[in-house]
N, C-alpha and C positions, 0 to 999 in steps of 0.2 A: 775144727777149722774148715774141713770140707763141707760140713753141714751148714755153717754160716755162709760160705761161698755159694753153695747150691741155692739156699733160700734168698740170698741177695740177688743172684742171677734170675731166679724165678720171679721175684718181685719186680725187677727191672723190666723183664720181658712182658709181664702182665701189664705194667704201666705203659709201655710202648704200644702194646696191642690195644689197650683201652683208649689211649690218646688218639691213635690212628682211627679207631672206630668212631669216636666222637667227632673228629675233624671231618670224616667222610659224611657223617649225618648232617653236620652243620653246613657243609657245602651243598648238600641236597636241598636244604631248606632256605637257600638264598633266593631273593626275588628273581634273579636271572634264571636260576635252575628251575624254579617253579613255573616261570613263564614258558621256558622251553618245553618242559614236560606237558604243560597244558596245551601248547600249540601242537605238539606231537599227537596228543590224544584227540584234539579237534580234527586234525587232518585224517587220523585213522577213522574217526566217526564219520567224516565226510565220505571217505572211500566206502565204508559199509553202507551208508545211505544211498550212494550212487549204485552200488551193486544191487541193493534191494529194489531200487527204482527200475533198473534194467531187468531184473527178474520179473517184476510186476508187468512191465511192458511186454516182455516176451510171452508171459502167461496170458495176457489179454489178447495178443495177436493169435496165439494158439487157440484160445477159446472162441474167438471170433471166427476163425477158419472152421472150427468144428460146428459152430452154429450155422454158418453159411452152407456147409455140406449137408447138415440135417434139413435145413429149410429149402435146399435146392437153389440157393442164390449163387449166381456166378461171382467170381472174385474180380471181375473186370471193373472198369471205371464206371462211375455212376452214369446212368442214361439220362438224357434230356427228353423233354416232350417232343413229339414230332413237330416239324416246323409249322404246319397248318394249324394245329390245335393251339400251339403257342401264340401264333399271331391272333387267333380268334380271342384268346384269353386277354391279350394285351388290348385289342380293340374294344372288347366289352368293358374293360376297366376304364378306358379313356372315355367311352360313351357315357358311363355312369356319371362322370364328373362334368360332362358337357350338358347333361339334361337340365341341370339346375343352374340358376344364375350364380355368379360368384359371390354375391352378397345375399346370404340367406336371411338376413334380418329385415329385409324389405317387407312392408305390410301391404302390398298391393296384389 
């Protein structure tokens, strides 16, 4: 009698456990659950890509600073040409365009 009761209870417990396990797995495979999991993975991948890009950017800045130190280039703002030379360059460019007539296809 006790043996039958034990096996009946063990079988019922195994059935409940298996049913619960199958229902959990089915809930994981619903379209909503799959979409939520996919979205979470996409957000996680985006965060990893952002961290990677920031690491690359900081590494580039560090390497640029090292190269500037080796080459003796100051880290200041880029310098412009002195005013006189710059004006001469602009004037010579304008003179090149005024030497020729505007219509270069004339045959005279």
